[in-house]
C-alpha positions as CSV (number, residue, x, y, z in Angstrom):
1,M,112.8,111.8,99.5
2,K,112.8,109.3,96.6
3,I,111.5,106.1,98.0
4,A,111.4,102.6,96.5
5,V,108.8,100.1,97.8
6,L,109.9,96.6,97.0
7,S,106.6,94.7,96.4
8,R,105.4,92.2,93.8
9,N,101.9,93.7,93.7
10,K,101.2,97.4,93.8
11,S,97.4,96.8,94.4
12,L,98.0,95.1,97.8
13,Y,96.6,97.1,100.7
14,S,99.9,97.5,102.5
15,T,101.8,98.6,99.4
16,R,99.0,101.0,98.4
17,R,98.9,102.6,101.9
18,L,102.7,103.1,102.0
19,V,102.7,104.8,98.6
20,E,99.8,106.9,99.6
21,E,101.4,108.1,102.8
22,C,104.7,108.8,100.9
23,L,102.8,111.0,98.4
24,N,100.8,112.7,101.2
25,R,104.1,113.9,102.7
26,G,105.5,115.2,99.4
27,H,107.9,112.3,98.7
28,E,108.4,110.5,95.4
29,A,107.4,106.8,95.6
30,R,107.7,103.9,93.2
31,V,106.7,100.3,93.5
32,I,109.4,97.9,92.2
33,D,108.9,94.2,91.7
34,C,112.1,92.6,92.9
35,L,111.8,89.6,90.5
36,H,112.1,92.0,87.5
37,C,115.3,93.5,88.9
38,Y,118.7,92.3,87.7
39,M,122.0,93.4,89.2
40,N,125.5,94.5,88.2
41,I,127.6,93.3,91.2
42,T,130.8,95.3,91.3
43,S,132.8,97.1,94.0
44,A,133.3,100.1,91.8
45,K,129.7,101.0,90.9
46,P,127.0,98.5,91.9
47,E,123.8,98.9,89.9
48,I,120.2,97.6,89.8
49,H,118.5,97.4,86.5
50,Y,114.7,97.3,86.3
51,R,112.9,96.6,83.0
52,E,115.8,98.0,81.0
53,E,116.2,101.0,83.2
54,V,119.0,101.7,85.7
55,L,117.6,102.5,89.2
56,D,119.5,105.4,90.8
57,G,119.0,108.4,93.1
58,Y,116.9,106.6,95.7
59,D,117.1,107.7,99.3
60,V,115.0,104.9,101.0
61,V,113.9,101.4,100.2
62,I,110.9,99.9,102.0
63,P,111.0,96.1,101.6
64,R,107.7,94.2,101.3
65,I,109.3,90.9,100.4
66,G,107.0,87.9,100.4
67,A,108.3,84.6,102.0
68,S,108.3,82.8,98.7
69,V,110.9,85.3,97.2
70,T,113.0,85.8,100.3
71,F,116.3,84.8,98.7
72,Y,116.1,86.9,95.6
73,G,114.3,89.8,97.3
74,S,117.0,89.9,100.0
75,A,119.6,90.0,97.2
76,V,118.0,92.9,95.6
77,L,117.6,94.7,98.9
78,R,121.3,94.0,99.7
79,Q,122.2,95.6,96.3
80,F,120.3,98.8,97.3
81,E,122.3,98.8,100.6
82,M,125.5,98.5,98.6
83,M,124.4,101.6,96.7
84,G,124.0,103.5,100.0
85,V,120.2,103.5,100.0
86,F,118.7,103.5,103.5
87,P,116.7,100.2,104.1
88,V,113.7,100.5,106.5
89,N,114.5,96.9,107.3
90,E,118.0,95.5,106.4
91,S,118.4,92.4,104.3
92,V,120.3,90.4,107.0
93,A,117.5,91.2,109.5
94,I,114.9,89.9,107.1
95,S,116.8,86.8,106.5
96,R,117.1,86.1,110.2
97,S,113.4,86.5,110.8
98,R,112.4,84.3,107.9
99,D,114.5,81.4,109.3
100,K,112.2,80.1,112.0
101,L,114.9,78.0,113.8
102,R,117.5,80.7,113.6
103,S,115.1,83.3,114.9
104,L,114.1,81.2,117.8
105,Q,117.7,80.5,118.7
106,L,118.4,84.3,118.6
107,L,115.4,85.0,120.8
108,A,116.5,82.4,123.3
109,R,120.0,83.9,123.4
110,K,118.5,87.3,124.3
111,G,116.3,85.7,127.0
112,V,113.0,86.4,125.3
113,G,110.1,84.3,126.5
114,M,108.8,81.8,123.9
115,P,107.0,78.4,123.8
116,V,109.2,75.3,124.6
117,T,110.5,74.3,121.2
118,G,112.1,71.1,120.0
119,F,114.0,70.3,116.8
120,A,115.3,66.9,115.7
121,N,116.7,65.2,112.6
122,K,115.8,61.5,113.1
123,P,112.5,59.7,113.5
124,D,114.1,57.7,116.4
125,D,114.2,60.9,118.4
126,V,110.4,61.7,118.1
127,P,109.1,60.2,121.4
128,E,111.7,61.9,123.4
129,L,111.2,65.1,121.4
130,I,107.5,65.2,122.3
131,K,108.3,64.5,125.9
132,M,110.9,67.2,126.0
133,V,108.4,69.9,125.0
134,G,105.9,68.8,127.6
135,G,103.9,66.0,126.0
136,S,100.7,66.1,124.0
137,P,99.1,68.1,122.7
138,V,101.9,69.7,120.6
139,V,102.0,72.1,117.7
140,I,104.1,70.9,114.7
141,K,105.3,73.6,112.3
142,L,107.0,73.4,108.9
143,L,110.0,75.7,108.9
144,Q,109.0,77.0,105.5
145,G,105.3,77.6,106.4
146,T,103.6,81.0,106.4
147,Q,100.2,82.4,107.3
148,G,99.3,79.3,109.3
149,I,100.0,76.9,106.4
150,G,102.0,73.9,107.6
151,V,101.0,74.2,111.2
152,V,99.3,71.2,112.8
153,L,97.9,70.7,116.3
154,A,98.4,67.0,117.4
155,E,96.2,66.3,120.4
156,T,97.6,62.9,121.3
157,R,101.1,61.4,121.4
158,K,100.3,58.9,118.7
159,A,98.9,61.6,116.4
160,A,102.0,63.7,117.0
161,E,104.4,60.8,116.2
162,S,102.5,60.0,113.0
163,V,102.5,63.6,111.8
164,I,106.2,64.2,112.7
165,E,107.3,60.9,111.0
166,A,105.3,61.8,107.9
167,F,106.9,65.2,107.6
168,M,110.3,63.7,108.2
169,G,109.6,61.0,105.6
170,L,109.1,63.9,103.1
171,K,112.5,65.4,104.2
172,A,110.7,68.4,105.6
173,D,112.3,70.4,108.4
174,I,109.9,70.9,111.3
175,L,109.7,72.4,114.8
176,V,107.7,70.9,117.6
177,Q,106.3,73.3,120.2
178,E,104.3,73.1,123.4
179,Y,100.6,73.9,123.1
180,V,99.8,76.9,125.2
181,K,96.3,76.1,126.2
182,E,95.6,79.2,128.3
183,A,96.0,81.4,125.1
184,G,92.6,80.1,124.1
185,G,93.2,80.2,120.3
186,A,94.2,83.8,120.5
187,D,97.4,85.8,120.0
188,I,98.5,89.4,120.2
189,R,100.1,91.1,117.2
190,C,102.3,94.0,118.4
191,F,103.4,96.4,115.7
192,V,106.8,97.7,116.5
193,I,108.3,100.8,114.8
194,G,111.8,101.7,116.0
195,D,111.8,101.2,119.8
196,K,108.1,101.4,120.4
197,V,104.9,99.3,120.1
198,I,102.7,101.8,118.2
199,A,99.7,99.5,117.8
200,A,98.4,96.1,119.0
201,M,95.5,93.9,118.2
202,K,94.1,90.6,119.4
203,R,93.6,87.9,116.8
204,Q,91.1,85.2,117.7
205,A,90.7,81.9,115.9
206,V,87.3,80.8,114.6
207,E,85.5,78.1,116.5
208,G,87.1,74.7,116.0
209,E,90.4,76.3,114.8
210,F,93.6,76.9,116.9
211,R,95.4,79.1,114.3
212,S,94.5,82.8,114.8
213,N,95.9,84.1,111.4
214,L,93.5,86.5,109.7
215,H,94.2,84.6,106.4
216,R,92.6,81.5,108.1
217,G,89.4,83.4,109.1
218,G,90.5,84.7,112.4
219,S,89.1,88.0,113.7
220,A,91.0,91.1,114.9
221,S,90.1,93.5,117.7
222,L,91.8,96.3,119.6
223,V,93.6,95.2,122.7
224,R,95.4,96.8,125.6
225,I,98.8,95.2,126.2
226,T,100.8,95.1,129.4
227,P,104.1,96.8,130.0
228,E,105.7,93.3,130.0
229,E,104.2,92.5,126.6
230,R,105.3,95.8,125.3
231,R,108.9,95.2,126.4
232,T,108.9,91.7,125.1
233,A,107.8,92.8,121.6
234,V,110.4,95.5,121.4
235,Q,113.1,93.1,122.7
236,A,112.1,90.5,120.0
237,A,112.3,93.0,117.2
238,K,115.7,94.2,118.4
239,A,117.0,90.6,118.6
240,M,116.2,90.3,114.9
241,G,117.6,93.8,114.1
242,L,114.3,94.9,112.6
243,N,113.2,98.5,112.6
244,I,109.6,97.6,111.5
245,A,108.2,94.3,112.8
246,G,105.0,92.5,113.7
247,V,105.7,90.5,116.8
248,D,103.1,87.7,117.6
249,L,102.7,86.9,121.3
250,L,100.8,84.3,123.3
251,R,99.5,85.1,126.7
252,S,100.5,82.4,129.1
253,G,100.7,81.7,132.8
254,R,104.4,82.5,132.8
255,G,104.1,85.7,130.8
256,P,104.2,86.7,127.1
257,L,105.7,84.1,124.8
258,V,106.9,85.1,121.3
259,M,105.7,82.9,118.5
260,E,107.1,84.8,115.5
261,V,108.7,88.0,114.4
262,N,107.4,89.2,111.0
263,S,109.6,91.5,108.9
264,S,106.8,92.5,106.5
265,P,103.7,92.7,108.7
266,G,100.4,93.5,107.0
267,L,98.8,96.9,107.5
268,Q,95.2,96.2,106.8
269,G,94.3,94.2,109.9
270,I,96.2,96.5,112.3
271,E,94.9,99.7,110.8
272,T,91.3,98.4,110.7
273,A,91.4,97.1,114.3
274,T,93.1,100.1,115.9
275,G,92.0,103.0,113.6
276,K,95.6,104.1,113.6
277,N,97.5,105.4,110.6
278,V,100.3,102.8,110.8
279,A,101.6,103.5,107.3
280,G,102.0,107.2,108.1
281,M,103.9,106.3,111.3
282,I,106.3,104.2,109.2
283,I,107.0,107.1,106.9
284,N,107.3,109.5,109.8
285,W,109.9,107.2,111.4
286,T,111.7,106.9,108.1
287,E,111.9,110.7,107.7
288,K,113.6,111.0,111.1
289,N,116.0,108.1,110.8
290,Q,117.0,108.1,107.1
291,K,120.7,108.6,106.4
292,P,122.8,107.3,103.5
293,W,124.7,104.1,104.4
294,K,122.9,103.8,107.8
295,T,122.1,100.4,109.2
296,R,121.4,99.0,112.6
297,T,122.2,95.3,112.5
298,K,125.9,95.2,112.9
299,G,127.2,92.6,115.4
300,R,124.2,90.4,115.6
301,G,124.2,86.6,114.9
């Protein structure tokens, strides 16, 4: 197969591993920076141009689109789809997962467990909003935040009100969520490929920090997940329409709660913690499922 890996940096671990596994299996792989693509949008013969070259003949596109370039990256991926190239994750599914509010509403519609979450528009609603999610402490999240950036733990009602009002004063969109104390500053990253969780790791926050992201200094270790956690992760990925997903769960007294569904989950942490060849599993799945014009996200919201 001729495979395009949409990535802004060919030296990133995840990008390198995907290319490596493509080559190991006899495929042709090329890293393409979506921001250097420009498109001819026509119903007769849609095209993608890249550094003065027309891209054609590709069988598969693997999107590794960063959050900061979601809009343009999704447009380039959509153009590949218009050309009949099989997307490992489809553009509409990536857009769903990147919109935190929309993704939570879709998860709720499918009955997936998640922390009690509030969303409001006016500062006048803040006291009732905090009460609605269970009172302090609460977690306040910027809708546009990634890798733990823009996530604040407010331990008192007054602190929560001050932070929320400050964000609202800056015209920032935020979510307010209950703080799941029993999680103990840890979460579970489940790596979903197709209809299976193929690997899982526990991410533990450093002392004095509640965010467990590896980018914030958290540590990763192998973990055994329960059948319920496995079902929840697969259900969450399906709700987004994602074939490849990193689903972040909290362990709570009422079962697994989904925090986020990531459409471009990193490979370094999960491969290091589990010792599994996750990049190879992605290529194996692609070999079995690739067909021209094939997608899996029709009919979702």
